[in-house]
PAZAPA-4460 file (N, C-alpha, C; in steps of 0.05 Angstrom, whole numbers, plus 32768, in hexadecimal, padded with zeros to 4 digits):
% residues 185
    n_x    n_y    n_z   ca_x   ca_y   ca_z    c_x    c_y    c_z   seq   type   mol
   809C   7D2A   7F83   80B8   7D2A   7F7E   80C8   7D17   7F89     1      S     A
   80C4   7CFB   7F85   80D4   7CEA   7F96   80EF   7CE8   7F92     2      I     A
   80F7   7CE7   7F7A   8116   7CE5   7F76   8120   7D07   7F78     3      P     A
   8135   7D0A   7F87   813C   7D26   7F8B   8145   7D32   7F6F     4      V     A
   814F   7D23   7F5B   8156   7D2E   7F43   8142   7D3D   7F33     5      V     A
   8125   7D34   7F37   810F   7D40   7F26   8105   7D57   7F34     6      T     A
   8111   7D62   7F48   8104   7D7B   7F57   8101   7D93   7F45     7      I     A
   8118   7D94   7F34   811A   7DAE   7F27   8105   7DAC   7F0E     8      G     A
   8101   7D96   7F01   80ED   7D93   7EEB   80CE   7D95   7EF9     9      A     A
   80CE   7D87   7F0F   80B0   7D89   7F1D   80AB   7DA7   7F23    10      N     A
   80BD   7DB5   7F2C   80B7   7DD5   7F33   80B3   7DE3   7F1C    11      L     A
   80C1   7DDD   7F09   80BF   7DED   7EF1   80A2   7DE9   7EE1    12      T     A
   809C   7DCF   7EE0   8081   7DCA   7ED6   806B   7DD5   7EE7    13      A     A
   8071   7DD3   7F05   805B   7DE1   7F16   8057   7DFF   7F0E    14      L     A
   8071   7E09   7F0D   806C   7E2B   7F09   8062   7E2E   7EE8    15      Y     A
   8068   7E20   7ED9   805E   7E23   7EBE   803E   7E1F   7EBF    16      A     A
   8035   7E0D   7ECD   8016   7E07   7ECF   800E   7E21   7EDD    17      V     A
   8014   7E26   7EF4   800A   7E3D   7F04   800C   7E58   7EF6    18      T     A
   8020   7E59   7EE9   8025   7E76   7ED8   800B   7E75   7EC5    19      H     A
   800A   7E5F   7EB3   7FF0   7E5E   7EA2   7FD9   7E61   7EB1    20      K     A
   7FD7   7E57   7EC7   7FBB   7E5B   7ED7   7FB9   7E78   7EDC    21      M     A
   7FCE   7E86   7EE3   7FCA   7EA2   7EEA   7FC2   7EB3   7ED0    22      I     A
   7FCA   7EAA   7EBC   7FC6   7EB7   7EA3   7FAE   7EB0   7E93    23      N     A
   7FA2   7E9A   7EA1   7F88   7E8E   7E92   7F90   7E84   7E76    24      N     A
   7FA8   7E76   7E75   7FB0   7E6A   7E5C   7FB0   7E4E   7E55    25      E     A
   7FA8   7E3F   7E6B   7FA7   7E21   7E69   7F8C   7E17   7E79    26      E     A
   7F85   7E00   7E6D   7F6E   7DF7   7E7B   7F73   7DD6   7E85    27      S     A
   7F88   7DCD   7E7A   7F91   7DB0   7E7D   7FA9   7DB0   7E8F    28      Y     A
   7FA4   7DB0   7EA9   7FBA   7DB0   7EBA   7FCD   7D99   7EB9    29      I     A
   7FC1   7D81   7EB7   7FD4   7D69   7EB9   7FE2   7D68   7EA0    30      W     A
   7FD4   7D6D   7E88   7FE4   7D67   7E6E   7FFC   7D82   7E71    31      R     A
   7FF4   7D9C   7E75   8006   7DAC   7E77   801F   7DA9   7E86    32      S     A
   8016   7D9E   7E9D   802F   7D99   7EB1   8043   7D85   7EA6    33      Y     A
   8038   7D6E   7E9B   804B   7D5B   7E8D   8057   7D67   7E75    34      W     A
   804A   7D76   7E63   8059   7D7F   7E4B   8071   7D93   7E56    35      K     A
   8069   7DA2   7E6A   8081   7DB1   7E74   8096   7DA4   7E82    36      N     A
   808E   7D8F   7E91   809F   7D7C   7E9F   80B7   7D72   7E8A    37      W     A
   80AB   7D67   7E73   80BB   7D57   7E5F   80CB   7D71   7E50    38      K     A
   80BE   7D86   7E4A   80D0   7D9C   7E39   80E5   7DA7   7E4B    39      Q     A
   80E3   7DA9   7E63   80F9   7DB6   7E76   8107   7DA4   7E83    40      N     A
   8106   7D8B   7E82   8113   7D76   7E92   8130   7D7C   7E96    41      F     A
   813D   7D7B   7E7E   815A   7D7E   7E7D   8162   7D95   7E8C    42      R     A
   815A   7DAD   7E80   8164   7DC8   7E8C   815E   7DC9   7EA9    43      Q     A
   8145   7DC4   7EB1   813F   7DC3   7ECF   8150   7DB4   7EDE    44      A     A
   8157   7D98   7ED5   8164   7D88   7EE4   8180   7D92   7EE8    45      T     A
   818D   7D9F   7ED4   81A8   7DAA   7ED6   81A7   7DC3   7EE7    46      I     A
   8194   7DD1   7EE8   8192   7DE8   7EF8   818F   7DDF   7F14    47      L     A
   817B   7DCD   7F1A   8179   7DC1   7F35   818E   7DB4   7F40    48      W     A
   81A0   7DA5   7F32   81B5   7D98   7F3C   81CD   7DAC   7F42    49      L     A
   81D0   7DC2   7F32   81E1   7DD8   7F39   81D8   7DE6   7F54    50      V     A
   81C2   7DED   7F53   81B8   7DF9   7F6B   81B2   7DEB   7F86    51      F     A
   81B5   7DCF   7F81   81B6   7DBC   7F99   81CF   7DBB   7FA1    52      L     A
   81E6   7DB7   7F90   81FC   7DB8   7F97   820C   7DD0   7FA5    53      A     A
   8201   7DE7   7F99   8206   7DFF   7FA6   81FC   7E02   7FC2    54      A     A
   81E6   7DFB   7FC4   81DA   7DFB   7FDE   81E2   7DEA   7FF3    55      G     A
   81EC   7DD1   7FEE   81F8   7DC1   7FFD   8213   7DCC   8009    56      I     A
   8220   7DD4   7FF4   823B   7DE2   7FF9   8236   7DF9   8010    57      F     A
   8226   7E0B   8009   821F   7E20   801C   8216   7E18   8037    58      L     A
   8207   7E05   8038   81FB   7DFA   8052   8213   7DF0   8060    59      L     A
   821F   7DDC   8056   8239   7DD2   805F   824B   7DE4   806C    60      F     A
   8253   7DF9   805C   8265   7E0B   8064   825A   7E20   807E    61      D     A
   823E   7E21   807C   8233   7E30   808F   8235   7E22   80AB    62      R     A
   822F   7E05   80A6   822C   7DF4   80BF   824E   7DF3   80CA    63      W     A
   8260   7DEF   80B6   827B   7DF1   80BD   8284   7E09   80CB    64      L     A
   8280   7E1F   80C5   8284   7E39   80D1   8278   7E39   80EB    65      T     A
   8261   7E30   80F3   8256   7E2D   8109   8268   7E1C   811D    66      D     A
   8271   7E05   8113   8281   7DF5   8124   829D   7DFD   812A    67      R     A
   82A3   7E14   811A   82C0   7E1D   811F   82C6   7E33   8133    68      M     A
   82B1   7E3A   8142   82B5   7E4E   8155   82AB   7E6A   814C    69      G     A
   82AD   7E7D   8165   82A7   7E99   815F   82B9   7EA6   814F    70      A     A
   82D0   7E9F   814A   82E5   7EAB   8139   82D9   7EAD   8119    71      A     A
   82CC   7E95   8116   82C4   7E93   80F9   82A6   7E9C   80F3    72      F     A
   8299   7EAA   8107   827E   7EB5   8105   827B   7EC9   80EE    73      A     A
   828C   7ED9   80E7   828A   7EEA   80D0   8286   7ED9   80BB    74      P     A
   8296   7EC7   80B3   8297   7EB5   809F   827A   7EA5   809C    75      L     A
   8271   7E9F   80B4   8257   7E90   80B5   823F   7EA7   80A8    76      G     A
   8243   7EBF   80B1   8231   7ED4   80A9   8231   7ED5   808A    77      M     A
   8247   7ED5   807E   8249   7EDA   8064   823E   7EBE   8055    78      I     A
   8242   7EA7   805E   8235   7E8F   8052   8215   7E92   8057    79      F     A
   820C   7E9F   806E   81EF   7EA2   8070   81E2   7EB1   805B    80      T     A
   81F6   7EC8   8057   81ED   7EDC   8041   81EA   7ECB   8026    81      F     A
   8200   7EBE   8020   81FF   7EAB   8007   81E7   7E98   8006    82      F     A
   81DC   7E8F   801E   81CA   7E7D   801D   81B1   7E89   8014    83      L     A
   81B0   7EA4   8020   8198   7EB2   801B   8197   7EB7   7FFB    84      F     A
   81AD   7EBF   7FF2   81AB   7EC4   7FD5   81A6   7EAC   7FC7    85      V     A
   81B0   7E98   7FCC   81A8   7E7E   7FC1   818B   7E78   7FC2    86      W     A
   817E   7E7B   7FD9   8162   7E77   7FDE   8154   7E8A   7FC9    87      L     A
   815B   7EA4   7FC8   814E   7EB6   7FB7   814E   7EAC   7F99    88      M     A
   8168   7EA4   7F90   816A   7E9A   7F75   815C   7E7F   7F73    89      A     A
   815A   7E6F   7F83   814D   7E56   7F81   812E   7E5B   7F80    90      L     A
   8125   7E72   7F8C   8108   7E77   7F87   8100   7E83   7F6E    91      S     A
   8113   7E8B   7F5E   8112   7E97   7F43   8118   7E81   7F30    92      Y     A
   8128   7E70   7F31   8136   7E62   7F1B   8120   7E53   7F08    93      V     A
   810E   7E44   7F18   80FB   7E32   7F0D   80E1   7E40   7F02    94      F     A
   80D8   7E59   7F0D   80C5   7E65   7EFE   80CE   7E72   7EE5    95      P     A
   80EC   7E7F   7EEA   80F4   7E8C   7ED1   80F9   7E78   7EBB    96      V     A
   8102   7E5F   7EC3   8104   7E49   7EAC   80E8   7E41   7E9F    97      L     A
   80D3   7E43   7EB4   80B8   7E38   7EA7   80AE   7E4F   7E94    98      A     A
   80B5   7E69   7E9C   80A7   7E7D   7E87   80BA   7E8B   7E71    99      C     A
   80D6   7E81   7E71   80E5   7E90   7E5B   80F6   7E7A   7E53   100      F     A
   80F8   7E7C   7E35   810E   7E6A   7E27   8128   7E79   7E25   101      D     A
   813C   7E6D   7E33   8155   7E77   7E34   8169   7E5E   7E38   102      N     A
   8183   7E66   7E38   8198   7E4E   7E3D   8199   7E4B   7E5A   103      S     A
   81A3   7E34   7E66   81A5   7E30   7E7D   81B5   7E45   7E8F   104      T     A
   81CB   7E4B   7E81   81DD   7E5F   7E91   81CD   7E78   7E93   105      K     A
   81BF   7E83   7E80   81B2   7E9D   7E83   819A   7E9A   7E95   106      N     A
   818E   7E82   7E99   8178   7E80   7EAE   8182   7E80   7EC9   107      I     A
   8199   7E74   7ED0   81A8   7E77   7EE6   81B0   7E92   7EED   108      G     A
   81B9   7E9E   7ED9   81C2   7EBE   7EDF   81AB   7ED1   7EE0   109      K     A
   8194   7ECC   7ED5   817E   7EDA   7ED9   8170   7ED5   7EF6   110      N     A
   8172   7EBB   7EFD   8166   7EB3   7F17   8178   7EC0   7F2F   111      A     A
   818F   7EC6   7F27   81A1   7ED4   7F3D   819C   7EF3   7F3E   112      L     A
   8198   7EFE   7F25   8193   7F1C   7F24   8177   7F24   7F29   113      L     A
   8165   7F16   7F1D   8147   7F20   7F23   813E   7F25   7F3E   114      M     A
   8147   7F12   7F53   813C   7F15   7F6F   8149   7F2D   7F78   115      P     A
   815E   7F36   7F6F   816D   7F52   7F7C   815A   7F69   7F70   116      I     A
   8155   7F68   7F57   8147   7F7C   7F4C   812B   7F7F   7F59   117      R     A
   8120   7F6B   7F5B   8105   7F6A   7F69   8101   7F5F   7F85   118      H     A
   8115   7F6D   7F94   811A   7F63   7FB3   8101   7F62   7FC2   119      L     A
   80F0   7F7A   7FC3   80D6   7F74   7FD3   80C4   7F5C   7FCA   120      P     A
   80C3   7F57   7FAD   80B4   7F40   7FA6   80BC   7F28   7FB0   121      W     A
   80D9   7F2B   7FAD   80E7   7F10   7FB5   80E1   7F08   7FD4   122      T     A
   80E4   7F1A   7FE0   80DF   7F16   7FFD   80C2   7F0C   8003   123      V     A
   80AE   7F1C   7FF6   8092   7F0F   7FF6   8091   7EEE   7FEB   124      L     A
   809F   7EEB   7FD8   80A1   7ECD   7FCF   80AA   7EBD   7FE1   125      I     A
   80C1   7EC5   7FF0   80CF   7EB4   8001   80BC   7EB3   8019   126      L     A
   80B0   7EC3   8023   809D   7EC3   803A   8087   7EB0   8034   127      I     A
   807D   7EB0   8018   8064   7EA4   8014   806F   7E85   8015   128      T     A
   8088   7E7F   800B   8092   7E63   800B   8094   7E57   8028   129      D     A
   809D   7E6B   8039   80A2   7E66   8054   808D   7E5F   8068   130      A     A
   8079   7E6C   805E   805F   7E6B   8075   8054   7E52   807B   131      V     A
   8050   7E43   8062   804A   7E25   806B   805F   7E15   807C   132      P     A
   8074   7E17   8077   808B   7E0A   8088   808B   7E13   80A5   133      V     A
   8089   7E2E   80AA   8087   7E3A   80C1   806D   7E2E   80D2   134      F     A
   8056   7E2F   80C3   803D   7E24   80CE   8040   7E06   80DA   135      L     A
   804B   7DF6   80C6   804F   7DDD   80C9   805F   7DD7   80E3   136      L     A
   8071   7DEC   80E8   8084   7DE5   8101   8077   7DEF   8119   137      M     A
   8066   7E02   8117   8058   7E10   8130   803B   7E03   8139   138      V     A
   8031   7DF7   8126   8013   7DEB   812D   8016   7DD0   813B   139      L     A
   8007   7DD2   8152   800C   7DB7   8165   7FF4   7DA0   8158   140      P     A
   8003   7D8A   8160   7FE9   7D73   8160   7FDA   7D71   8144   141      G     A
   7FC0   7D70   814C   7FAD   7D6C   8135   7FAB   7D82   8121   142      I     A
   7FAF   7D99   812D   7FB1   7DAF   8118   7FC7   7DB0   8109   143      A     A
   7FE0   7DA5   8113   7FF4   7DA2   8100   7FF3   7D8A   80EC   144      G     A
   7FE3   7D73   80F7   7FE1   7D5E   80E3   7FCC   7D67   80CB   145      A     A
   7FB7   7D76   80D3   7FA4   7D81   80BF   7FB3   7D95   80AE   146      L     A
   7FC4   7DA5   80B9   7FD6   7DB6   80A5   7FE6   7DA6   8093   147      F     A
   7FF6   7D91   809E   8003   7D80   8090   7FF6   7D76   8075   148      M     A
   7FDC   7D69   807B   7FCC   7D60   8067   7FC3   7D75   8050   149      F     A
   7FBF   7D8D   805B   7FBA   7DA3   8047   7FD2   7DAD   8039   150      L     A
   7FE8   7DAC   8047   8001   7DB1   803B   8008   7D9D   8021   151      L     A
   8006   7D85   8026   800A   7D6E   8013   7FF7   7D74   7FFD   152      I     A
   7FDF   7D7B   8001   7FCA   7D7C   7FEB   7FCF   7D96   7FDC   153      L     A
   7FD4   7DAD   7FEA   7FD0   7DC9   7FDE   7FEB   7DD8   7FE2   154      L     A
   7FFE   7DD0   7FF2   8012   7DE1   7FFD   8027   7DE9   7FE5   155      G     A
   802F   7DD7   7FD8   8044   7DDD   7FC0   8036   7DEF   7FA9   156      F     A
   801E   7DE1   7FA3   8012   7DF0   7F8C   8007   7E0C   7F95   157      S     A
   7FFA   7E0E   7FAF   7FF2   7E26   7FBA   8009   7E3D   7FBB   158      G     A
   8020   7E35   7FC5   8036   7E4A   7FC4   803E   7E4E   7FA9   159      T     A
   8041   7E3E   7F97   8048   7E42   7F7D   8037   7E52   7F6E   160      A     A
   801A   7E4E   7F74   8006   7E5F   7F66   8009   7E7B   7F72   161      L     A
   8010   7E7F   7F8A   8015   7E9B   7F96   802E   7EA6   7F8B   162      A     A
   8044   7E99   7F87   805A   7EA1   7F7A   8054   7EA6   7F5D   163      G     A
   8046   7E97   7F50   8044   7E9E   7F34   8034   7EB5   7F31   164      S     A
   8024   7EBB   7F42   8013   7ED5   7F43   8026   7EEC   7F43   165      F     A
   8038   7EED   7F53   804C   7EFF   7F58   805F   7F01   7F3F   166      I     A
   8065   7EEA   7F37   8078   7EEB   7F1D   8068   7EF8   7F03   167      F     A
   8053   7EEB   7F01   8045   7EF3   7EE8   803C   7F10   7EE6   168      A     A
   8031   7F1E   7EFD   8027   7F33   7EFE   8039   7F4B   7F0A   169      K     A
   8050   7F43   7F19   805F   7F58   7F22   807D   7F57   7F19   170      K     A
   8088   7F3F   7F12   80A3   7F40   7F09   80A9   7F3A   7EEC   171      I     A
   809A   7F24   7EE1   80A1   7F1E   7EC7   809A   7F34   7EB3   172      F     A
   8083   7F44   7EB7   807D   7F58   7EA3   8094   7F68   7E9C   173      P     A
   80A8   7F6E   7EAE   80BE   7F7F   7EA6   80D2   7F72   7E91   174      Y     A
   80CF   7F58   7E8C   80E0   7F49   7E7B   80D1   7F3E   7E64   175      Y     A
   80B7   7F43   7E60   80AB   7F3F   7E48   80A7   7F59   7E38   176      I     A
   80AC   7F59   7E1B   80A6   7F6F   7E10   8088   7F72   7E0B   177      P     A
   8080   7F8B   7E0F   805E   7F90   7E04   8060   7F8E   7DE5   178      E     A
   804A   7F89   7DE0   8045   7F87   7DC1   803D   7FA2   7DBA   179      E     A
   8045   7FAB   7D9E   803D   7FC8   7D97   801F   7FC7   7D8E   180      E     A
   8011   7FDA   7D96   7FF4   7FDB   7D8E   7FF6   7FE0   7D6D   181      E     A
   7FE3   7FD1   7D60   7FE0   7FD5   7D43   7FF5   7FC6   7D33   182      G     A
   8004   7FB6   7D42   801A   7FA3   7D35   8009   7F8F   7D2B   183      A     A
   8014   7F84   7D12   8007   7F6C   7D05   8012   7F53   7D14   184      P     A
   7FFB   7F44   7D1A   7FFA   7F2B   7D2B   8008   7F15   7D19   185      E     A
***
């Protein structure tokens, strides 16, 4: 994802492919990735740019309240809370877009509401996403370099696969109606 603008489309296609892998629905990874990338580019880019702008705004406000002194510490805690909500919604928006057809507004709304409803699973997803970053920061020397190599090869797809497993098996079934038995196909 060299240009920052395509991060949303890349993550959406990644989650679409890993979701299909979890459900044994697709055998051509590369073809499926590009099909989903093209199909969701516009909507994913809009969502990504909105989330990016909100994240920059919240980070700047958090940084600014730190510089303003102790009197503004409660305001800084409020911005920290909103950053956490933003991070939770960000962890859902692209998997939701990858698996459900909906308007951009509804995808954003669902990405804000679903993490709250499934808070324990959301925390697990956030931990899964944070572990590689944490290990990268604490591993010294050669171990850190080796881990960086593995992270580049497997990191994003590995955490997306773990997240897709949680989404496909624990979260999304609540939103997908079950087919009635004996119903004509």
